[in-house]
C-alpha positions in Angstrom: -8.3 25.7 2.3 -6.8 22.9 4.4 -5.1 20.1 2.5 -5.1 16.7 4.2 -2.8 13.9 2.9 -4.5 10.5 3.2 -3.0 7.1 2.6 -5.2 4.1 1.8 -4.3 0.5 1.3 -5.8 -2.1 -1.0 -5.4 -5.3 0.9 -6.2 -8.6 -0.8 -6.5 -12.1 0.6 -5.4 -15.4 -1.1 -8.7 -15.5 -3.0 -8.2 -12.0 -4.4 -11.0 -10.5 -2.4 -10.5 -6.9 -1.2 -10.7 -5.7 2.4 -13.1 -2.8 3.1 -14.2 -1.2 6.4 -17.3 0.7 7.4 -17.0 4.2 8.8 -18.5 4.9 12.3 -21.9 6.5 12.2 -20.6 9.4 14.3 -18.0 10.7 11.8 -18.1 12.5 8.5 -19.8 10.3 5.9 -20.5 7.8 8.6 -21.9 4.4 7.6 -20.1 4.4 4.2 -17.6 1.7 3.3 -14.0 2.6 2.6 -10.5 1.2 2.1 -8.5 1.1 5.3 -6.0 3.9 6.0 -5.8 7.4 7.4 -4.0 10.7 7.6 -0.3 11.2 7.2 1.2 12.7 10.4 3.6 15.6 10.2 7.0 14.5 8.9 5.8 11.0 8.0 6.4 9.5 4.7 3.4 8.0 2.7 4.8 4.5 3.0 5.5 5.0 6.7 1.9 6.3 7.2 0.5 3.4 5.3 2.2 0.8 7.3 1.4 2.5 10.6 -2.3 3.0 9.7 -2.9 -0.5 8.6 -1.2 -1.9 11.7 -3.2 0.3 14.0 -6.5 0.0 12.1 -6.7 -3.6 10.9 -3.8 -5.3 12.7 -1.5 -6.3 9.8 2.1 -5.7 9.0 2.7 -4.5 5.4 5.9 -5.8 4.0 5.6 -4.8 0.4 3.5 -2.2 -1.5 3.4 -0.1 -4.7 1.5 3.0 -5.8 -1.9 2.4 -7.3 -3.6 5.8 -7.9 -3.7 9.3 -6.5 -6.9 11.2 -6.2 -7.7 14.8 -5.3 -11.1 15.5 -3.9 -12.6 18.8 -2.8 -15.0 19.3 0.0 -16.3 22.8 1.1 -13.8 23.2 3.8 -10.9 20.9 2.8 -9.1 19.2 0.0 -8.1 15.6 0.3 -5.1 14.1 -1.5 -5.7 10.3 -1.4 -2.6 8.3 -2.1 -3.7 4.8 -2.7 -1.3 1.8 -2.4 -1.6 -1.7 -3.6 -0.5 -3.9 -0.7 1.6 -6.7 -2.3 2.5 -8.6 0.8 1.4 -8.5 4.4 1.6 -10.5 7.6 -0.8 -11.0 10.6 -4.5 -11.6 11.1 -7.0 -9.0 9.9 -9.1 -7.6 12.8 -11.1 -4.4 13.3 -8.8 -2.8 15.9 -11.1 0.2 16.4 -14.3 -2.0 16.5 -15.2 -1.2 12.9 -16.9 -3.8 10.8 -14.7 -5.3 8.1 -15.6 -7.3 5.0 -13.7 -9.2 2.3 -15.4 -8.4 -1.0 -15.0 -9.9 -4.5 -13.9 -7.4 -7.1 -17.2 -7.7 -9.1 -19.1 -6.8 -5.9 -17.3 -3.7 -4.9 -19.8 -1.5 -6.8 -22.5 -2.8 -4.5 -21.1 -1.0 -1.4 -21.8 2.7 -0.8 -18.6 4.6 -0.5 -17.5 8.3 -0.3 -17.6 10.0 -3.7 -13.8 10.3 -3.7 -13.5 6.5 -3.8 -15.3 6.0 -7.2 -12.0 6.2 -9.2 -10.3 4.1 -6.6 -12.8 1.3 -7.0 -12.3 1.4 -10.8 -8.5 1.2 -10.3 -8.8 -1.7 -7.9 -11.0 -3.6 -10.5 -8.6 -2.9 -13.4 -5.6 -5.0 -14.3 -2.0 -3.9 -14.9 -2.0 -4.5 -18.6 -4.4 -3.3 -21.4 -3.7 -5.2 -24.6 -4.7 -3.6 -27.9 -5.0 -5.8 -30.9 -3.3 -4.8 -34.2 -5.5 -2.7 -36.5 -5.0 -5.1 -39.4 -6.7 -8.4 -38.8 -5.9 -10.3 -42.0 -7.3 -13.7 -41.2 -10.0 -13.8 -38.4 -8.9 -17.3 -37.5 -5.3 -16.1 -37.0 -6.5 -13.1 -35.0 -8.4 -15.5 -32.7 -5.3 -17.6 -32.3 -3.5 -14.5 -31.1 -6.3 -13.7 -28.7 -6.1 -17.2 -27.2 -2.4 -16.8 -26.6 -3.0 -13.4 -24.9 -5.7 -14.9 -22.7 -3.4 -17.8 -21.8 -0.8 -15.3 -20.7 -3.3 -14.0 -18.1 -4.3 -10.8 -19.7 -7.8 -9.7 -18.6 -8.4 -6.4 -20.4 -8.3 -6.4 -24.2 -9.3 -3.9 -26.9 -10.6 -5.3 -30.2 -9.3 -2.8 -32.8 -9.5 -4.0 -36.4 -10.3 -2.0 -39.5 -9.8 -4.3 -42.5 -12.9 -6.5 -42.2 -16.3 -6.1 -43.8 -19.3 -5.7 -41.6 -20.3 -9.4 -41.5 -16.8 -10.6 -40.7 -16.4 -7.9 -38.0 -19.6 -8.9 -36.3 -18.6 -12.6 -36.4 -15.2 -11.8 -35.0 -16.7 -9.8 -32.1 -19.1 -12.6 -31.2 -16.2 -15.2 -31.3 -13.9 -12.9 -29.2 -16.7 -12.2 -26.7 -17.2 -16.0 -26.2 -13.5 -16.5 -25.6 -13.2 -13.6 -23.2 -16.3 -14.7 -21.3 -14.7 -18.0 -20.4 -11.7 -16.3 -18.7 -13.7 -13.4 -17.2 -11.8 -11.0 -19.5 -13.2 -7.5 -20.3 -13.4 -6.9 -24.0 -13.4 -3.3 -25.2 -14.6 -2.6 -28.7 -12.9 0.2 -30.7 -15.8 1.2 -32.9 -18.6 3.7 -33.1 -21.0 4.1 -30.2 -24.1 2.8 -32.1 -22.5 -0.4 -33.2 -21.0 -1.1 -29.8 -24.5 -0.7 -28.3 -26.1 -2.9 -31.0 -23.6 -5.6 -30.4 -24.2 -5.5 -26.6 -20.5 -4.6 -26.0 -19.2 -4.9 -22.5 -16.9 -2.0 -23.0 -16.3 0.8 -25.6 -13.0 2.5 -26.3 -13.3 6.0 -27.8 -10.7 7.5 -30.0 -9.8 11.2 -29.3 -12.2 12.4 -32.0 -15.1 10.4 -30.6 -14.2 11.6 -27.2 -14.9 15.2 -28.1 -18.2 14.5 -29.8 -19.6 12.9 -26.6 -21.6 15.1 -24.3 -22.4 12.3 -21.8 -21.6 8.7 -21.1 -23.2 6.4 -23.7 -25.9 4.1 -22.3 -25.6 0.4 -21.8 -21.9 0.0 -21.2 -20.1 -1.6 -18.2 -16.8 0.0 -19.2 -16.0 3.2 -21.1 -12.4 4.2 -22.0 -10.8 6.9 -24.2 -7.6 7.7 -25.9 -6.0 10.9 -24.6 -3.0 13.1 -25.6 -3.4 16.1 -23.4 -4.8 17.2 -20.0 -7.8 18.6 -21.9 -8.5 15.2 -23.3 -8.3 13.7 -19.8 -10.7 16.3 -18.5 -13.2 15.6 -21.2 -13.0 11.9 -20.5 -13.8 12.7 -16.8 -16.7 14.9 -17.8 -18.5 12.2 -19.8 -17.9 9.6 -17.0 -15.1 7.4 -18.6 -13.8 4.7 -16.3 -10.2 4.9 -17.5 -8.0 6.4 -20.2 -4.8 5.7 -22.1 -2.3 8.5 -22.4 0.1 8.5 -25.3 2.7 8.4 -26.7 5.0 8.0 -23.7 7.9 6.8 -25.8 8.7 6.7 -29.5 6.6 4.2 -31.5 7.0 2.6 -34.9 3.3 3.1 -35.7 3.5 6.9 -35.2 7.1 8.0 -35.8 6.1 11.6 -36.3 4.5 11.9 -32.8 6.6 13.7 -30.2 6.8 11.5 -27.1 5.7 12.8 -23.8 8.4 11.2 -21.7 7.9 9.9 -18.2 8.1 13.3 -16.5 5.3 14.9 -18.4 3.3 11.7 -18.3 3.6 11.6 -14.5 2.5 15.3 -14.2 -0.6 14.7 -16.3 -1.5 11.2 -14.9 -1.2 12.2 -11.2 -3.5 15.2 -11.8 -6.2 12.9 -13.4 -9.2 11.8 -11.4 -9.5 8.4 -13.2 -7.0 5.6 -13.8 -4.5 6.2 -16.6 -2.6 3.6 -18.7 0.7 4.5 -20.3 0.7 3.8 -24.1 3.4 4.2 -26.7 6.4 1.9 -26.9 5.4 0.0 -23.8 6.7 -3.5 -22.9 6.2 -5.5 -19.7 9.5 -4.3 -18.1 8.1 -0.8 -18.2 5.5 -1.6 -15.6 7.5 -0.5 -12.5 8.3 2.8 -14.2 4.7 3.3 -15.1 3.5 2.6 -11.6 6.0 5.1 -10.1 4.7 7.7 -12.7 1.2 7.3 -11.4 -0.1 5.0 -14.1 -2.6 2.2 -13.6 -0.3 0.1 -15.8 0.7 -0.1 -19.4 -1.2 -0.5 -22.7 0.3 -1.7 -25.9 0.0 -3.4 -29.2 3.4 -4.5 -30.5 4.9 -5.0 -27.1 2.0 -7.1 -25.8 0.2 -8.8 -28.7 1.9 -11.9 -30.2 3.5 -11.6 -33.6 
């Protein structure tokens, strides 16, 4: 089977909108929308191919980029390895150099555009932020917890997991409602770490499954905009993909105070498992903000954390 190496660029404008292009009707999967890019030529580096393709296709000069996600997709006669890059800085004026229609699209509208099947995970990666903040499992005072949430939101975090286990049912429901209201004002995605039924009853925007819940699911629970799962092995990641999870956290990458008995994966094993995944993967376990570049190079969407990201 032929293997084609493809590079794609996620290009954003000053407003944060993402550039997409429509495939010609005469080519394979014609008429669908896609991220600009193309095939690596023989002996060409991925970065070199990215810069050449975006210059030839949409007329811009890429000056800075970083890895976003790598996806393998199988067709009957070929396998595509899609290396997707986040374009950090670029110069020039965007134009369809090959006569292809171009469009700047808001993140929340990307799902409205028909794209090749291989692009589903890419769209999710584009919509997800670099950091996934997990709240401490012990809430103590709900008012203090909400103060911590406000600080996290003021720091620009836009993906948060509400994970508390020391509240009675009434206080937990009240906390969820208060946190939902705060997150809505900043367009932040709030993931609940609870059972499926309760998340659905509360109208949760997102649900985060622990590894035990992950293996009890046969399909994606209904009514959720976002579904995530905790993973500790390639089998866990595969199960998350089977049920249609949007992203996972893979842990522990480094030693942690909360689970001192757990053997850390290390970055090499993390990279092997993350780059084989077909959905975005966050690195969890001992992560702090300065780990972001290392995480990106290892194929991660970004980092997830409690102690390193939630205020004391």
